[in-house]
Steps between C-alpha positions, in 0.01 A plus 500: 500500500824350370464134400873423525448315829204295381559135404512376142230262385561227243244500222466456123496746210151540349600524135607219264519127558870502596379534858786706636542518875493849649584648836253767607530763769217739578623854547239582763327754275313264268800457271724204439866423444558204269808296420561158352521203734853358464386163634205442267573224243329684214702821503777486765451869570451632149195705403394646167414867450135435592584313817753764601232769469233321704536751782363771267175309443354451847346842566129547564441771240288283270389236750145377532444520876133405544237297313294685243156420368405681180781745567394588854701395805339215696581279797619142465174346618299676234750422226548133590129441547436649158765283337389180673129556452532604136710196415254275685199652324667479159587133554149422625341657193748418225717216630861490620648559155343846494774628731878518458823598673789649303805496725872569480857389559511789747306283742696305756459123495271510802277762334493297180411182691197657668375651173529167320334310784210746515430491128560133419401337829206706619364727228531193277645653185846488348465857376815617674788600280801721538714747314759223507295364208665782304844399627574130532192295413669355191790383712259331742326322213828398338635363827185298560504354149865399527547415868149422626514794742591867496856443616795736459784246478802711593616779727676834470824321586490347153561845351820517703614156376392503134743516209231632265194706590241561229256787558184444295250785492657627821665838547656377822724808530197726547222273625700284745819703552622314806492168315679666210777609735536140613530403135767761435689383807493146359622633169794666673589208726442202272466646149128426469373569149182702449255475211202736473202398286274801451361691200621819668852594600469551875735594781563128551670486159787726607680214672379221270725284286217461250173681437238324290240759390244243390170588336224558756330177602747264334650352819348156436669477162834600656488238775358237268807563288713447808321175589547371146870580521523330839363185341700526177828551687444211738468727801188331642580355844416135441491411868277790594274426204367197687321749727328675209187449294441662162866548408477352150183691410646827631816451294308406186279807535802719567674376187192588297492857629666784312761698695534750217180672619711638786656734246841438655830482319576127443850555635358641825257210526784254454713683758219480752439131439872427525525691827190347660577141398870532575456636852393257771396750765222702335231709668222636279326791672171610349243760588222708344632489145426128512196492726297791362401335175215311342750215468669565834447151638646346186801732529556385856478135399734554206761621751428221749528240223862596436598474866318171547646340188853578617437426868608853583252551777517486877878488521745773596508780244233342279135545425215710366412791727186712498552836672182671613407865507326525837619446856251222575402360163640167620310517830180562307566186299558302820161589647306448176446866426437435132154411368608154383682384815435379852722575799838327536530416129195274509279480191158657512354257250628191683214361712732345760693825540177697536365261759818519706502879504127520564531270799804683636333838472159381607387674185132554433546514122772409256500567125576204274624705206747780457388858523543791265856605427582870504409600144183290501414624846482861387308398190249344738490824698433687177216276383334481840575142602706629791301742710718540809877542472770539764838634376792482742832685461504524124401749233331312211357818349860565396678164497255269326507464121228698323519728802234744381244220477606370842469847651149533357404153623607582856319834486177327396520205739204513741729465805877545511717484809863610493748431780812714464731739677387801296186633339708663229513228237303465180325193645435634850317797352243256356418322827172500688683403817863579580669309780825637649761225520838503666799567276826315458688624809189452715423142390591181679524157338705306246589517131667247270750612239583356158731229634251367758648689797240591761583821688324690773367841424482691826322817597720785616255789474160520670186468289388857428148622559257208488697287253481123562696198374355325197464161673303672775268679255436182302447288811256751645295499180503119513368510856230751409395279208428223752828305503621602844671176600706469180631857521557540871867596464685692768824573312699411186692224680176309546427522128853392415467191721178403326661546159801292603274223631307488174828474309565171681167367374595613149832315531299186561364541148853524363515877476830689510405782736546376855580718801334265748798516738382853577143401581567523874706820492438710809413867489846574638679289240283651227602846618866398481469290182811508282493461118440137399464347156221245459446214529532509879426153634642274766714339230600793284542874476549685175732378232433436136245281324526234227869409491388149599247484217205479740208712381142554612298344219329176602770289332779701661638618167529841336321577176659670206228690317509505120448868411496689172558870443176692457421835346446805718142581596528842339623537145639828374279668241496828313278640776727372779843435350718509813559221753476645850713351776421606858706461815651636818750771582793487737369744759122453487275212592153400385268803495729713719267515800814474714799593282346823369521634855879502479660807337821304463335225296309751287817681402632243251215470248227734624277489193323223303673427171509277196819369341494511121763397246668789311376373160141490623537842660624642172211347308251643748685834518546462874796669668648443844274652770196511273181352635364187336142379499457122497160363406318177429144372532536468878631841598767763465799651677710812453867456590831679461712370211840347572676415174709193560658206325429290809173410330484339159339663200124453512503454877427738788557477873304684770506460880195383693513722809307821432141537611222755486644636824842575350428572132208604283530238230770240572317192630682270263288193574208680338674399176557134593251257349326259742639197315615223734686172508233227477669296775628757749259787435794742494460795262730581209641828629819502294380499141192709437466710185452875481513794267739783584491865395654825615271686738473849357489721807452875468715556808726313742574579861700411806390588853635474852300565813533482876156337516287283273366646176158524336587367155246511219646470151533240224824363643647518847724281711607588850760364740633566848809708554677582829310826541163423349391390154614530140288460190527481124210657313371537144178611340320561175294787636596867485573667834443872483624590847790289624534685828138427583548139396806470723307638798225243433741207468683590820193619694682828568265788416679753722863398451749754366575422136805566288426438133671500164234437236559520125166448329649514151740215577251312714729495803439579864703482820320566824638481853265534796624601845371527851713779634851420379444125475416331171184294528469397133622563148365430151697496173318480165606484134363393163754217482608255772620728772877537543576586862734352760241290676715348770612843614145637494378220725722641776346850492165478684548629851813697407553868420689441173496823303567359152224238475344669195793396283433131551874442506763430762705805595865463404612493864273207597589138413236325292491126577267429208237225485534228761680190376578320828184508710656327799740790561332777296792543259420698185625456145688831495679411824622178343604666174693768689680236703589302188640807329673663794633192680573282199275217618521206261262235637167452672683379810711815513186713471348299784807549717498874437128573522329195645284464188429137417643362824174411676252298292708541183199530270624833364839357399394435138390863467826619654690283250301649209565852629870427539516370142322809365739733681801310369365509143442874532851553634649294217308703243630824649 
């Protein structure tokens, strides 16, 4: 069936916190066409490479379609009875704090609300936390210390109107590409200056006026230096200062701090201070490089102090701005999804707030103290304090710090429930009960993005098999636990109305989050709901906070927090001399449960890697394409070496995305220590310490296959390609019969084989066919294998006669590795166009090939490639 005649449905992208609007059209065959919504205020039609490829991620190939108990398919009644009865029995025997929920920013607000209500209002524990603890908990804590509530002061429009945008620990170009395009548009239209503060040179630096590669963890010292300069130069806003407490103490502490620990050139420091102080419209955008730290909350407050002291907050083009990494991290904060919060930004440890929520919910139990935050929660699982655990839409066996210990804790928990869309995650494989939940394009509810805009997420595909919405699963468990009246919901609109009503009660306590004007929204109006930024009251909708100097502390004033730079939790030693920075890639997201399904997204960087400075590589005798083993007391990883000056000497960078499903030994959070910020509970994921050494493999291989592979060697990493799978391999063992090994890997015992095997040189090339069609190929050598990978990925299913060579025939164009994922443009295609057409700029390349003209996140790489070609031409 052709879907061209079907209507488009407005919904929201399920990736980062930008909250881009999307227009979805089912194709009638289970697939989906996706384009950006030109009317959505977050993106105005733009999508990044991940959003553009959403249609490739909705198939049912890996879907969990029915409940499973101990690995065997079960019906919903049996599964839900087991969950409800086991949680009830555990609570009866060991108390409410013996159970826990670990949830996710993948939940819609309505799902989140029901989970929080069930745990805090009826189970009677605050042991519900979320993977947002790993994302923005430090920002929440910093906001509350400064403002009295977790309030994002500004909006995305401020990026459009700023004269200076400072990116602190934020690779906006790759992690929030649509916002970065707005920033570049502002740069073009109004000359907005850009400063990037990051130990690593990232894609965001390509368009920056200044890059400050500060020492890891030294952000507080940098912004204390700025605050001291603000005071010394008379730049404190005297009128606005009347709305502030703690200004003098914060300035005195800042003056006593030592900005030299940043390791920055004094001239660069001075240039930054001159630019920040001398520009009225300043937006400071910060993300995980600030939040993921044992001093993350202090870093946030050091930034907020500077904006408060100058009054640059809440007005057009001004303010501090936390950008989040998940589509509904903000919605989770609104409903109290963290272990130390109540719904609607109320305080769990405030007796009046508790009483109000308890009365509103008709709650049977309400904890008086905060629950266990993520890292402590899994410690409690490990030591037996938590005996029943429900994990929803997240993969902590990969994403938590000290991931090996977390994996073991989950495996040994007496009862673990996992709700997810697939059974093929590291965490799902550990569950006693698996519950099939609806996926993004099947879900119905709301999400809130990083600038407080609430948007409807609408279902456009039917729920497959026996999958059910998360709110429905949670509510049914609540009913079966004996709380039928409190969880008698018919649809998400009913939950939303309840949430909105509670927000009005919270507003009565002076809270910021108030959407009470929506408390009477009809089902029809909910179905047609258009994006709206909170607050949404009878008096006000949206806008900015704090320009009037009115804050949410009891005295109505903001608080500047006196903070001092602290040492990193991990200190480099002879046994672990390298500082390891972890982070995201342009085309992947979290643990790749969704993005790994897209061949287009896997084409850019298909293999886990570690960036290492050339001097360190030389010392360790590591060459480009070698494998590197990283180790510390927590775990290990084996990754492909990328030698790069983007990282400083003594520092390494590795991406977070690979799992046990996609690589043998690349779960990078296994190396991250479980050290946390004492206020926010957020782990220090950016500055662990590791040892690094070349992995001495006896052989290396590359494989392509029409179907999945049975991989069993010291190192492997696989990725999707348009016609199957590709994999990198390496091993220390000796393989005596490579043809037999190839047949085992590809499960092809009877396929016709063409082989070129040179035992003396340790090389083998094996192509397996079914009739004339290639079904798989394996290439092996004693050194990192040199074949034309991007050509070989096109061969399965074809009758190519020259596959044994591993090279592109002269008559066939070779596009090379993918650089632009949005349009599938390869490096060789771009180089050929530069050389043959005389292209001189990134814009000309975009006009000729389309590369870089969608989300724009590949533009820095195109610029680097263009520069390399021009240098080569000049040398010739």
